[in-house]
N, C-alpha and C positions, 0 to 999 in steps of 0.2 A: 649753414644758413637754413633757416626754416622755410618751408615752401609757402608761397602766398596763394591762398585759395579763396574763392568767393562763390557761394552757392546762391542760385536764384531759382526759385520755383514759383510758377504763376498758375493759379487755378482760376477759371473764369466761366461765365455762362457760355455754353457752347453754341457757336453760330451754326454748327452743323448738327444740332440736336435732332435725333430721329423723330419722324412723325409718330404720333400715338396711333397704333393699329388695334387698340383694345376693342373697339366697336366691330372692326373687320373680323377679328378672331371670334367674337361672340356670334355674329351672323353666320360665318363660315362653319363654325362648330355645330350650330343648330341645324343648318341646311343639310350637312353631311350626316348627322345622326339620323335625321328623318329619312334620308335616302338609303342609308345602310339598312334600316329596318324594312323598307319596301323592297330593296334589291335582295336582301337575304331571304325574305319570305318568298319572293318570286323564284329565287334559285332553288329552294327546297321544293316548291310546288312543281317546277318544270324539270327538275333534275339536272340543271345546267351547272357544270363545274366552272364555266367561264363567269357566270353571274355570281356564284358563291365565292370564287377567287377574287372577283372585283369587289364584292361586298366586304370580304375580309381585308382587302387592301384599303378600301375606303374607311373601314373601322380603324385600321392602323394609322390612317391619315387623320382621323379625329383625335387619336391619341397624340399624333404628331403636332396637330394644331394646338392642343392643350399644352404640350411641352414647350413649343415656340412661344405661346402666349405667356406661360409661366416664366420663361427666361426673360422675355421682354419686360414683364412687370418687376421681376427681381432686380433687373438692371437699373431700375429707377430708384431703388432704395438708397437712402442717404448714407454717407460715410460714417464710420464709427472708429473708435480707438483700435479695434482689432482688424476691421476691414477698412483700411484707410482709403481704398479706392471704391468703397461701397461693394455692391455685388454685380458690377458691370460684366464680369466674366461669365455670368450665368447665361447670357445670350450665346456665347461661344459653345458652352456645354450643351445648350439646347439644340444648336445646329448639329453638333456631333451626335447627340442622342437620336435626332431625327434620321440622320444618315444610317446609323446602325439599325434603327427600327425598320427602315426600308429593306435592308439586307436580310433581316429576319423574315420579312414578308416574302421576299424573293424565294427563300428556302422553302417556306410553307407552300407557296403556289407551285413551285417546281415539283415537289413531292406529290402533291395531289394530281397534277397534270400527268406525271409519269404513270401513276396508278390507273388513271382513266384511259391513257393511251393503250395500256396493256389489256384493259377491259372496258371498252367504250359503252356508254349508256345512251339510249335514245333521248333526244332533247327536243322540246317544243320551240321551234325557231322563231315564230312570231312574237310570243311573249318575251323572249330574250331580246329581240330587237326593240320592242316598245320600252322595256325597263332600261335598257342600256342607252336609248335615245334620251330618256329623261336624265340619265346620269351625265350625258354630255353637257346638257344645259346647266345642271347643278354644279358640276366641276368647273365649267367655264366661268360661271357667275362668281364662284368662290375665288378662282384664280385672279379674276379682275380686281377683287378687293385688295389684293396684295401687289398688283402690277406696278404701282407707282414707287414702291419701296424696294423692289427686287435688285436694283443696280447698286444700292448703297448699303445694304444690310443683308449679310449672308443668312441670318436667322429668318428674315422675311422672305428671302429668296428660297429657302427651304420649303416654307409654306406654299409659295407660289409654284415651285416645281412639282410638289406633290399634286396639287390640283390640276395643273396644266397636263402633267403626265396622265392623270386619271381621265381627263377629257379624251386624250388620245386612246387610252385603253378602252374606254367605253365605245369609242368609234370602232375599234377593232372587234369588240363584242357584237356590234350591230352587223358588221361584215360577216362574222361567224354565223349569226342567226340567219342571215340571208342565204349564205352558202348551204347551210343545213336544210333550209326550207326547200331549196331548189334541187339539191343533190341527195338528201337523206343520209349523208355520210356523217355519223356521230363522232368520228375521230377528229373532225375539224374543230370541235369545241375545245378539247384539251390542247390541240395544236395552237389555237389562238391564245390559250393561257400561257404558253411558252413565249409567244410574242409579247404578252404582258410583262413577263420576266425581263425580256430584253429591253423593253422601254424603261422599266424601273431602274435597271442597272445603268443604262445610259444616262438617265437623269440624275442618278444618285452619285456617280463617280466624282464629278466635280465638287459637289457639296461635301462629300466625305473627305476628299483631298484637302480642300481649303479649310474645313473645320479642324482637321488634325493639325495642319500647319499653324493655324491661329492658336490652338490649344498649346502648342509648343513654343509660342511667343515668336514666331517668325515675323519678319517685316510684312505688314499687310500688302496684298497684291497691288493695291491702288497706289502705293507709295514707292517711288524710285529712290532707294537708299543712296545710290551714287550721286543722284541729283541733289539730294539733301546735303550730302557731304560737300559737294562743290559749292553749294549756296553758303554754307557755313564758312568754308575756307576763303571765300571771296569777300567776307565782311571786312571792313576797315580795321586794321590793327591785328588781325588774326594771321599768325604765321603757320599754325598747324592745328589740325583737329584730330583728336584720338578718343578712344573709349566711346565711340558713337553707338548708341543702342536705340532701336526703334521697335516697338512691340504693340500688339493690339490690347487695349484695355477691355474692349467689348467688340461686338460685331460692327460697330460704327465709329468707335473712338480709338485714337492711337496716342501713345506717349513716347517721349524722346528724352534721353539723357546724353550729354556730350561734354567733353573737356575741350576748352578753347585756349590755346597758348597765345597770350597777348603780352609781349615784352614791354609794351608801352604802359602797362598797368591797367587797372580796372577802368572800363569805359564809362561807367555810370549806369544808373537805373534806366534812363531813357533808352540806351542802347539795348538793354535786356528786354524792355517792354516792346520795343520795335521788333526785335528778333522773334519774340513770342508771337506777335501778331502776324509777322511775315510767314512763319511756319504754319500757323493756323490757316492763313489765306491761300498760300501756294501749295501746301501739301496736306491740308486737313489734319494736322497734328495738334491735338487738343490740349495736351499737358506737356510742358517743356521744363526741363531742369538743366541748367547750364553751370558748369564750374569753370571759373577763370583761373588760369595759371600764368605766371610770369615767364616761364621757360628758363629757369635758372638750373635745370637739370634734376630737380627734386622729383618731378613726375616720372622720370625714367626709373629712379630707384623704387618708386612706389608701384609702378605699373608694368615693369619689365620692358617689353618692346612697344608699349603704347596701347595694348588692348586690341580689340577687334570690333567688328560690326555686329550689331544684334539685329 
Protein backbone atom coordinates (compact mmCIF):
# COMPACT_ATOMS: atom_id res chain seq x y z
CA UNK A 1 0.00 0.00 0.00
CA UNK A 2 1.37 3.42 -0.92
CA UNK A 3 2.18 5.86 1.82
CA UNK A 4 -0.16 8.80 2.33
CA UNK A 5 1.73 12.07 2.59
CA UNK A 6 0.69 15.66 2.58
CA UNK A 7 3.13 18.54 2.54
CA UNK A 8 2.26 21.98 3.84
CA UNK A 9 4.66 24.90 3.63
CA UNK A 10 3.60 28.33 4.73
CA UNK A 11 5.65 31.48 4.15
CA UNK A 12 4.42 34.70 5.64
CA UNK A 13 5.34 38.22 6.63
CA UNK A 14 7.41 37.77 9.75
CA UNK A 15 5.90 39.10 12.92
CA UNK A 16 9.37 38.96 14.42
CA UNK A 17 11.11 40.80 11.57
CA UNK A 18 14.29 42.44 12.85
CA UNK A 19 14.51 46.16 13.19
CA UNK A 20 16.49 47.94 10.48
CA UNK A 21 19.83 49.04 11.95
CA UNK A 22 21.17 50.61 8.75
CA UNK A 23 21.24 54.12 10.22
CA UNK A 24 22.92 52.84 13.40
CA UNK A 25 25.62 51.12 11.34
CA UNK A 26 26.25 54.27 9.29
CA UNK A 27 26.57 56.53 12.36
CA UNK A 28 28.68 54.00 14.27
CA UNK A 29 31.05 53.49 11.34
CA UNK A 30 31.63 57.23 10.84
CA UNK A 31 32.12 57.88 14.57
CA UNK A 32 34.69 55.12 14.89
CA UNK A 33 36.58 55.99 11.72
CA UNK A 34 37.02 59.53 13.00
CA UNK A 35 38.16 58.29 16.39
CA UNK A 36 40.61 55.76 14.89
CA UNK A 37 42.29 58.59 13.00
CA UNK A 38 42.59 60.70 16.17
CA UNK A 39 43.69 57.84 18.42
CA UNK A 40 46.20 56.41 15.93
CA UNK A 41 47.79 59.82 15.46
CA UNK A 42 47.96 60.34 19.21
CA UNK A 43 49.49 56.90 19.66
CA UNK A 44 52.28 57.70 17.20
CA UNK A 45 52.86 61.13 18.77
CA UNK A 46 53.01 59.84 22.36
CA UNK A 47 54.63 56.48 21.60
CA UNK A 48 51.80 54.67 23.43
CA UNK A 49 51.36 51.02 22.46
CA UNK A 50 48.11 51.00 24.44
CA UNK A 51 46.70 53.78 22.24
CA UNK A 52 48.04 52.15 19.06
CA UNK A 53 46.64 48.78 20.13
CA UNK A 54 43.28 50.32 20.92
CA UNK A 55 43.30 52.23 17.61
CA UNK A 56 44.09 49.01 15.75
CA UNK A 57 41.30 47.24 17.57
CA UNK A 58 38.90 50.09 16.81
CA UNK A 59 39.91 49.87 13.15
CA UNK A 60 39.09 46.16 13.20
CA UNK A 61 35.77 47.10 14.75
CA UNK A 62 35.07 49.48 11.88
CA UNK A 63 35.61 46.54 9.55
CA UNK A 64 33.46 44.47 11.89
CA UNK A 65 30.66 47.02 11.70
CA UNK A 66 30.89 46.99 7.91
CA UNK A 67 30.75 43.19 7.84
CA UNK A 68 27.74 43.12 10.19
CA UNK A 69 26.07 45.85 8.14
CA UNK A 70 26.71 43.96 4.91
CA UNK A 71 25.32 40.75 6.41
CA UNK A 72 22.19 42.53 7.62
CA UNK A 73 21.61 44.11 4.22
CA UNK A 74 22.21 40.88 2.28
CA UNK A 75 19.76 39.09 4.55
CA UNK A 76 17.03 41.39 3.21
CA UNK A 77 17.55 40.26 -0.39
CA UNK A 78 14.50 38.56 -1.95
CA UNK A 79 14.38 34.86 -2.72
CA UNK A 80 15.40 33.52 -6.11
CA UNK A 81 15.24 30.19 -7.94
CA UNK A 82 18.76 29.40 -6.78
CA UNK A 83 18.64 30.97 -3.31
CA UNK A 84 15.18 29.82 -2.28
CA UNK A 85 15.59 31.28 1.21
CA UNK A 86 17.21 34.43 -0.13
CA UNK A 87 20.54 35.36 1.47
CA UNK A 88 19.35 35.23 5.08
CA UNK A 89 22.35 33.12 6.10
CA UNK A 90 24.62 36.10 5.37
CA UNK A 91 23.93 37.47 8.84
CA UNK A 92 25.24 34.23 10.40
CA UNK A 93 28.39 34.37 8.27
CA UNK A 94 28.86 38.02 9.27
CA UNK A 95 28.68 37.16 12.98
CA UNK A 96 31.21 34.35 12.48
CA UNK A 97 33.53 36.62 10.49
CA UNK A 98 33.37 39.24 13.25
CA UNK A 99 34.33 36.69 15.89
CA UNK A 100 37.30 35.51 13.81
CA UNK A 101 38.32 39.12 13.14
CA UNK A 102 38.48 39.78 16.86
CA UNK A 103 40.75 36.76 17.35
CA UNK A 104 43.14 38.17 14.73
CA UNK A 105 43.15 41.47 16.63
CA UNK A 106 43.97 39.59 19.83
CA UNK A 107 47.01 38.00 18.20
CA UNK A 108 48.31 41.31 16.86
CA UNK A 109 47.88 43.15 20.18
CA UNK A 110 49.50 40.30 22.13
CA UNK A 111 52.56 40.28 19.86
CA UNK A 112 53.06 44.04 20.10
CA UNK A 113 52.55 44.04 23.88
CA UNK A 114 55.10 41.24 24.34
CA UNK A 115 57.68 43.16 22.32
CA UNK A 116 57.07 46.33 24.36
CA UNK A 117 57.30 44.43 27.66
CA UNK A 118 60.76 43.23 26.60
CA UNK A 119 61.76 46.77 25.62
CA UNK A 120 59.52 49.38 27.35
CA UNK A 121 59.32 52.86 25.82
CA UNK A 122 58.49 56.07 27.72
CA UNK A 123 54.85 57.14 27.29
CA UNK A 124 53.14 60.51 27.80
CA UNK A 125 50.49 59.63 30.36
CA UNK A 126 48.23 62.71 30.14
CA UNK A 127 47.65 62.63 26.35
CA UNK A 128 46.94 58.90 26.64
CA UNK A 129 44.27 59.56 29.26
CA UNK A 130 42.64 62.35 27.26
CA UNK A 131 42.38 60.40 24.01
CA UNK A 132 41.20 57.23 25.74
CA UNK A 133 38.54 59.21 27.64
CA UNK A 134 37.18 60.40 24.30
CA UNK A 135 37.22 56.76 23.22
CA UNK A 136 35.02 55.79 26.14
CA UNK A 137 32.36 58.25 25.01
CA UNK A 138 32.59 57.26 21.32
CA UNK A 139 32.40 53.55 22.04
CA UNK A 140 29.57 53.86 24.57
CA UNK A 141 27.56 56.02 22.16
CA UNK A 142 28.06 53.47 19.36
CA UNK A 143 27.21 50.54 21.63
CA UNK A 144 23.92 52.16 22.62
CA UNK A 145 22.93 52.35 18.94
CA UNK A 146 22.78 48.54 18.94
CA UNK A 147 21.60 47.93 22.51
CA UNK A 148 17.96 47.33 21.61
CA UNK A 149 18.75 44.53 19.14
CA UNK A 150 21.45 42.63 21.02
CA UNK A 151 19.12 40.09 22.67
CA UNK A 152 17.39 38.90 19.51
CA UNK A 153 20.07 39.06 16.81
CA UNK A 154 23.57 37.64 17.22
CA UNK A 155 24.81 39.78 14.32
CA UNK A 156 23.69 42.95 16.11
CA UNK A 157 25.02 41.51 19.37
CA UNK A 158 28.44 41.18 17.74
CA UNK A 159 28.44 44.88 16.88
CA UNK A 160 27.23 45.76 20.39
CA UNK A 161 29.86 43.60 22.11
CA UNK A 162 32.65 45.13 20.03
CA UNK A 163 31.69 48.62 21.08
CA UNK A 164 30.93 47.79 24.72
CA UNK A 165 34.25 45.94 25.05
CA UNK A 166 36.05 48.88 23.48
CA UNK A 167 34.53 51.24 26.03
CA UNK A 168 35.97 49.01 28.76
CA UNK A 169 39.31 48.83 26.98
CA UNK A 170 39.47 52.63 26.71
CA UNK A 171 38.73 52.86 30.42
CA UNK A 172 41.69 50.53 31.05
CA UNK A 173 43.89 52.78 28.92
CA UNK A 174 42.86 55.78 31.06
CA UNK A 175 43.96 53.81 34.14
CA UNK A 176 47.29 53.00 32.43
CA UNK A 177 47.86 56.66 31.64
CA UNK A 178 47.18 57.66 35.22
CA UNK A 179 49.47 54.98 36.63
CA UNK A 180 52.28 55.95 34.25
CA UNK A 181 51.84 59.63 35.15
CA UNK A 182 52.19 58.96 38.87
CA UNK A 183 54.78 56.14 38.79
CA UNK A 184 56.76 56.68 35.59
CA UNK A 185 56.74 52.91 34.98
CA UNK A 186 56.60 52.43 31.18
CA UNK A 187 55.90 48.68 31.40
CA UNK A 188 52.39 49.46 32.67
CA UNK A 189 51.37 50.45 29.12
CA UNK A 190 51.99 47.05 27.43
CA UNK A 191 50.68 45.29 30.54
CA UNK A 192 47.37 47.11 30.12
CA UNK A 193 47.44 46.01 26.46
CA UNK A 194 47.34 42.42 27.70
CA UNK A 195 44.27 43.35 29.75
CA UNK A 196 42.81 44.51 26.42
CA UNK A 197 43.45 41.01 25.07
CA UNK A 198 41.67 39.38 28.00
CA UNK A 199 38.62 41.64 27.60
CA UNK A 200 38.40 40.93 23.86
CA UNK A 201 38.72 37.16 24.36
CA UNK A 202 36.06 37.18 27.06
CA UNK A 203 33.59 39.13 24.91
CA UNK A 204 34.35 37.13 21.77
CA UNK A 205 34.04 33.57 23.06
CA UNK A 206 30.24 33.51 23.28
CA UNK A 207 29.88 35.18 19.89
CA UNK A 208 32.28 32.70 18.27
CA UNK A 209 30.61 29.68 19.86
CA UNK A 210 27.07 30.69 18.93
CA UNK A 211 27.92 31.79 15.39
CA UNK A 212 29.66 28.45 14.71
CA UNK A 213 26.70 26.45 16.02
CA UNK A 214 24.31 28.53 13.92
CA UNK A 215 26.50 28.03 10.83
CA UNK A 216 26.27 24.28 11.49
CA UNK A 217 22.45 24.55 11.59
CA UNK A 218 22.11 23.71 15.28
CA UNK A 219 18.80 24.48 16.95
CA UNK A 220 18.90 28.21 17.89
CA UNK A 221 19.63 28.75 21.59
CA UNK A 222 16.35 30.58 22.11
CA UNK A 223 14.30 27.52 21.01
CA UNK A 224 13.69 24.48 23.22
CA UNK A 225 13.53 21.58 20.74
CA UNK A 226 12.02 19.21 23.31
CA UNK A 227 9.26 21.72 24.08
CA UNK A 228 8.54 22.03 20.36
CA UNK A 229 8.30 18.25 20.03
CA UNK A 230 5.96 18.02 23.03
CA UNK A 231 3.78 20.75 21.55
CA UNK A 232 3.53 18.90 18.24
CA UNK A 233 2.88 15.53 19.91
CA UNK A 234 0.04 17.04 21.97
CA UNK A 235 -1.88 18.17 18.89
CA UNK A 236 -5.28 16.47 18.38
CA UNK A 237 -4.95 13.36 16.23
CA UNK A 238 -1.14 13.18 16.37
CA UNK A 239 0.19 9.83 17.63
CA UNK A 240 3.86 10.34 16.84
CA UNK A 241 6.34 12.98 15.72
CA UNK A 242 9.50 12.10 13.81
CA UNK A 243 12.10 13.68 11.55
CA UNK A 244 11.82 16.93 13.48
CA UNK A 245 14.43 19.44 12.34
CA UNK A 246 14.85 23.03 13.52
CA UNK A 247 17.58 25.28 12.19
CA UNK A 248 18.45 28.98 11.87
CA UNK A 249 17.79 30.60 8.50
CA UNK A 250 19.43 33.80 9.70
CA UNK A 251 20.48 35.32 13.01
CA UNK A 252 16.82 36.17 13.72
CA UNK A 253 14.72 33.60 11.81
CA UNK A 254 14.25 29.86 12.23
CA UNK A 255 12.72 27.10 10.13
CA UNK A 256 11.15 23.75 11.03
CA UNK A 257 10.28 20.54 9.21
CA UNK A 258 8.48 17.63 10.86
CA UNK A 259 6.53 14.47 10.08
CA UNK A 260 3.30 14.02 12.02
CA UNK A 261 1.72 10.58 12.19
CA UNK A 262 -2.09 11.05 12.16
CA UNK A 263 -3.99 7.74 11.66
CA UNK A 264 -7.29 9.62 11.43
CA UNK A 265 -6.22 11.19 8.14
CA UNK A 266 -5.39 14.67 6.94
CA UNK A 267 -6.77 17.24 9.43
CA UNK A 268 -7.36 19.98 6.86
CA UNK A 269 -5.74 23.28 5.99
CA UNK A 270 -7.10 25.09 9.06
CA UNK A 271 -5.19 22.69 11.34
CA UNK A 272 -1.97 23.38 9.42
CA UNK A 273 -2.52 27.14 9.41
CA UNK A 274 -3.20 27.17 13.17
CA UNK A 275 -0.09 25.05 13.75
CA UNK A 276 2.07 27.45 11.79
CA UNK A 277 0.78 30.44 13.74
CA UNK A 278 1.24 28.62 17.06
CA UNK A 279 4.88 27.79 16.28
CA UNK A 280 5.50 31.39 15.21
CA UNK A 281 3.88 32.78 18.37
CA UNK A 282 5.18 30.30 20.96
CA UNK A 283 8.66 29.54 19.60
CA UNK A 284 9.38 32.29 17.03
CA UNK A 285 9.73 29.71 14.25
CA UNK A 286 9.09 31.63 11.06
CA UNK A 287 8.96 28.94 8.36
CA UNK A 288 7.17 25.65 8.96
CA UNK A 289 6.91 22.59 6.71
CA UNK A 290 4.80 19.67 7.97
CA UNK A 291 4.30 16.25 6.39
CA UNK A 292 1.22 14.27 7.43
CA UNK A 293 1.46 10.46 7.50
CA UNK A 294 -1.30 7.95 8.23
CA UNK A 295 0.95 5.59 10.20
CA UNK A 296 0.43 2.52 8.02
CA UNK A 297 4.11 1.57 8.39
CA UNK A 298 5.37 3.13 5.18
CA UNK A 299 7.28 5.84 7.01
CA UNK A 300 9.32 3.22 8.83
CA UNK A 301 10.47 1.73 5.54
CA UNK A 302 11.32 5.20 4.26
CA UNK A 303 13.04 6.64 7.31
CA UNK A 304 14.47 3.67 9.17
CA UNK A 305 14.03 4.29 12.88
CA UNK A 306 12.17 7.54 12.35
CA UNK A 307 14.99 10.05 11.95
CA UNK A 308 16.26 12.40 14.59
CA UNK A 309 16.21 15.93 15.75
CA UNK A 310 17.94 18.77 13.97
